[in-house]
C-alpha positions, 0 to 999 in steps of 0.5 A: 348446829353450826348453821341454822335455817329457821322457817324462811320465806321469799316471794318475788312479785306475789309468787312464793320462791321460798316456803318456810325452808328449815333446816340444820348443818353441822361444823364440818358437813357438805350440804347440797341443794338439790332440784329443778330450775326454779325450786328456790334453790339459788334464792335460799343459798343467796338469803344464806350469803346475805345477797338477798333479803328474806321476807320471814326467817332466820338464818343463824351461824355458829349460835348467832343471828345473822338474818340482817346483818350485811354480806360483807360482815357474815365471813363466808366464801362464795364462788358462783357459777361464772367464776367472776375473776378479775381479768386484769388481775393475776391468778395469785393477785386474785386469790389475795384480793379478799386479803388485801380488802383485810389490810392483811401485809403483803408478805402474808397475801403472797405466802398465802396465795401460793399455798392456796394455788397449791391446795387447788392443784395450781401451784406454779399458776399464780402469774398467770391471767384469767385468760390463760387459763381453761375453764377448770383452772378458773374455777380452782382459782375463784375456789382459792379465793373462796377461802382465802377470807378463812370463811366460817361457811363456804357457798358453792352456787353450781360451780361446776356446771359449766365444765365439760363432764371429764373436768367436772367430775375430776373437779368435783372430787378435788372440791370433797377431798379439800373440804374434808380436809379444811374441815369447812361447812359447805352448802353446794347448790346443784341440779345434778344428781350425780354431783348431790350424791358423790358429794354430799353428807347432807341433801336437801331435796327441793320443789317449788320452794319447799323441802320434800326430803331431808337426808344422806344420799343413801336415805334418799336414794333407798328410802325415797319419802315422795315420787318426786325424790324417787324420780328426781334422784337416780332412776326409779320403777314405780309400781301402783299398789293394785299392780304390787296387790296382784303380781308381788303380794309379798311386797304389801306387807313392808308397807309403812303404817298408814300408807294408802292405795295412793303409794306405790313402790319404788324399785331401782333398776338395779334391784331387778333381776333379770334372766333369759326365760323362754317361758318368762312373762316378761320381754326385753324391749331394748338394750342400750349399751353404756360400757360397764352396764347396760341399761334394758327397758323391760315390758312386763305385764303392761309395765315398762320396767327400766333394769341395770345389767352388766355390760357383758349381758347377751340379753337382746331386744325381743328376748323373753325374760323372767324378772325377780326384784330383790328389794324396794321402798314405798313411797308416797305418790 
């Protein structure tokens, strides 16, 4: 594995921020550290970068122990949420700054800066200063600057969170495409589940300083290991075992070995088939139109479910419906 995190722990003022965190990342993987604010993901990224020292554990990069190595010697590119561009330098000079520190010849810096700006979609913008660029353009410059050092690992600390939704969606696609073309292993911190699902090869889902689950986006979405993961990644209808036993007994046999009464059945909104039925035992509570889809709240035998319908569905509030479930996953409560 290109990056190996082993039993990393960190506490601030007696409060545990990271509790024996371990995971691996391959030589071209895009890994998202996903979790709510305060779960420890940014602290973990800073420890990998060498900006914060771990209390315990080890960090290995390319088979080398870098746990105590200074940040400047780790060969990593870092992009922060705040861009951190030098306001008195042009875009090209900002990109060339890391190369200038390494003593790269000026002619090489000029050529390489132009190439990198073109790679991030800013060909012809090299002479502009940061205050002449939009937020999305500034973030592209920050990304190009991080790539200028030819990093062994690219670290992204919520780089898109300050951008508006349309630019964020466009830029995350560009980041993923660029990362794939360059083959640079990347670790990205985010609290945005859609961002993680769209970008990651592997998601490390964190809660209160610990890892709840590691896996591909599909693994975590379709087979969440806990109630927290089911709730945090996508929308989830969580049904207690007693309810399933009474109303949906066919799902009981799908419980994993050792699953006890505290486990719950997770049904994603798209797992539900909802059809108009005057004799149905469920009622549409509300419908929210979202364009190509509509999200319906369904009252069913004392449970409130969320179902995803086609945007052209004609179901309305108060209508009686029948419900069927196509699939589901058992999760530990």
